[in-house]
C-alpha positions as a LaTeX table, in Angstrom:
\begin{tabular}{lrrr}
\hline
Residue & $x$ (\AA) & $y$ (\AA) & $z$ (\AA) \\
\hline
Ala1 & 39.22 & 80.75 & $-21.86$ \\
Gly2 & 37.69 & 79.77 & $-18.53$ \\
Gly3 & 36.22 & 76.29 & $-18.46$ \\
Asp4 & 35.45 & 75.94 & $-22.16$ \\
Gly5 & 38.35 & 73.57 & $-22.93$ \\
Gly6 & 39.98 & 75.98 & $-25.38$ \\
Arg7 & 36.89 & 76.07 & $-27.60$ \\
Leu8 & 36.07 & 79.11 & $-29.71$ \\
Lys9 & 32.63 & 80.67 & $-29.78$ \\
Ile10 & 31.10 & 80.76 & $-33.28$ \\
Glu11 & 28.19 & 83.15 & $-33.75$ \\
Tyr12 & 25.80 & 82.63 & $-36.67$ \\
Arg13 & 23.81 & 85.24 & $-38.56$ \\
Asp14 & 20.58 & 84.04 & $-36.94$ \\
Gly15 & 21.95 & 84.90 & $-33.47$ \\
Ser16 & 22.64 & 81.32 & $-32.37$ \\
Ser17 & 26.12 & 80.27 & $-31.31$ \\
Tyr18 & 28.30 & 77.18 & $-30.99$ \\
Arg19 & 31.61 & 76.41 & $-29.30$ \\
Cys20 & 34.11 & 74.21 & $-31.12$ \\
Arg21 & 37.75 & 73.20 & $-30.99$ \\
Pro22 & 39.98 & 75.26 & $-33.32$ \\
Ala23 & 41.14 & 72.06 & $-35.08$ \\
Arg24 & 37.58 & 71.51 & $-36.36$ \\
Leu25 & 37.39 & 74.89 & $-38.10$ \\
Ile26 & 37.66 & 75.17 & $-41.88$ \\
Arg27 & 39.50 & 78.08 & $-43.45$ \\
Val28 & 37.43 & 80.74 & $-45.18$ \\
Tyr29 & 39.64 & 82.83 & $-47.46$ \\
Thr30 & 39.03 & 86.55 & $-47.86$ \\
Ser31 & 40.21 & 89.12 & $-50.33$ \\
Pro32 & 42.26 & 92.14 & $-49.13$ \\
Glu33 & 39.67 & 94.38 & $-50.83$ \\
Ser34 & 36.74 & 92.75 & $-49.01$ \\
Pro35 & 35.30 & 94.15 & $-45.82$ \\
Pro36 & 36.44 & 92.14 & $-42.76$ \\
Ala37 & 34.80 & 88.70 & $-42.43$ \\
Thr38 & 33.39 & 88.72 & $-45.99$ \\
Pro39 & 33.65 & 85.11 & $-47.24$ \\
Val40 & 35.21 & 84.86 & $-50.67$ \\
Val41 & 36.44 & 81.26 & $-50.94$ \\
Leu42 & 35.31 & 78.31 & $-48.84$ \\
Ala43 & 37.71 & 75.34 & $-49.01$ \\
Thr44 & 37.11 & 72.02 & $-47.26$ \\
Asp45 & 38.51 & 68.52 & $-47.48$ \\
His46 & 35.14 & 66.71 & $-47.44$ \\
Thr47 & 31.90 & 67.34 & $-49.32$ \\
Asp48 & 29.77 & 66.84 & $-46.19$ \\
Arg49 & 31.73 & 69.51 & $-44.32$ \\
Tyr50 & 31.39 & 71.85 & $-47.28$ \\
Arg51 & 27.61 & 71.35 & $-47.42$ \\
Gln52 & 27.21 & 72.01 & $-43.70$ \\
Leu53 & 29.49 & 75.03 & $-43.59$ \\
Ala54 & 28.30 & 76.64 & $-46.81$ \\
Lys55 & 24.71 & 76.71 & $-45.57$ \\
Thr56 & 25.77 & 78.71 & $-42.49$ \\
Gln57 & 27.78 & 81.23 & $-44.54$ \\
Leu58 & 25.15 & 82.11 & $-47.17$ \\
Ser59 & 22.38 & 84.66 & $-47.20$ \\
Pro60 & 19.36 & 84.66 & $-49.55$ \\
Thr61 & 20.84 & 87.35 & $-51.83$ \\
Asp62 & 24.38 & 85.96 & $-52.25$ \\
Ala63 & 26.04 & 84.99 & $-55.52$ \\
Val64 & 27.71 & 81.56 & $-55.32$ \\
Leu65 & 30.07 & 79.84 & $-57.74$ \\
Glu66 & 30.62 & 76.18 & $-56.89$ \\
Ile67 & 33.71 & 74.82 & $-58.63$ \\
Gly68 & 33.65 & 71.04 & $-59.03$ \\
Ser69 & 29.89 & 70.67 & $-58.72$ \\
Asp70 & 29.85 & 67.08 & $-60.08$ \\
Leu71 & 26.21 & 65.98 & $-60.45$ \\
Gly72 & 24.79 & 69.20 & $-58.96$ \\
Leu73 & 23.41 & 67.94 & $-55.64$ \\
Thr74 & 25.27 & 70.48 & $-53.48$ \\
Thr75 & 24.54 & 73.27 & $-55.96$ \\
Ala76 & 20.84 & 72.43 & $-55.70$ \\
Leu77 & 21.01 & 72.36 & $-51.88$ \\
Leu78 & 22.73 & 75.75 & $-51.80$ \\
Ser79 & 20.12 & 77.24 & $-54.12$ \\
Glu80 & 17.51 & 76.49 & $-51.44$ \\
Thr81 & 19.31 & 78.97 & $-49.15$ \\
Val82 & 20.17 & 81.50 & $-51.88$ \\
Gln83 & 16.67 & 82.16 & $-53.16$ \\
Gln84 & 17.01 & 85.73 & $-54.42$ \\
Gly85 & 20.66 & 85.58 & $-55.44$ \\
Arg86 & 22.35 & 83.24 & $-57.89$ \\
Val87 & 24.01 & 79.84 & $-57.54$ \\
Leu88 & 26.11 & 78.45 & $-60.40$ \\
Gly89 & 27.91 & 75.11 & $-60.40$ \\
Ile90 & 30.68 & 74.25 & $-62.84$ \\
Asp91 & 32.54 & 70.99 & $-63.39$ \\
Lys92 & 35.27 & 69.78 & $-65.75$ \\
Ser93 & 33.15 & 66.77 & $-66.76$ \\
Ala94 & 30.66 & 67.61 & $-69.51$ \\
Lys95 & 28.77 & 64.40 & $-68.63$ \\
Ser96 & 28.38 & 65.52 & $-65.00$ \\
Val97 & 27.12 & 68.94 & $-66.09$ \\
Glu98 & 24.66 & 67.31 & $-68.49$ \\
Thr99 & 23.38 & 65.02 & $-65.72$ \\
Ala100 & 23.06 & 67.94 & $-63.29$ \\
Arg101 & 21.10 & 70.01 & $-65.79$ \\
Ala102 & 18.71 & 67.09 & $-66.40$ \\
Ser103 & 18.28 & 66.45 & $-62.65$ \\
Phe104 & 17.85 & 70.02 & $-61.44$ \\
\hline
\end{tabular}
């Protein structure tokens, strides 16, 4: 694509856009029953990437299930974006869930 160094144009819901190298993209899995481009599962290899990407993929009325929420920090951050929907974090550690409930 002319002069952009092979970068893809990413357009956000707010109308802004960004160009990035394909290697920097993170896979968003969709269900065959979902309308095209409906995010179903967001999988990343680093928590920071997940936090950044998840915020761009959510709308205020979404329902979010965060698996492996640990102490609840990311769940709390996502709930700031999803104000009218629901955000639920789960973790295999009862101690982490207890700490998250006490903190948030």
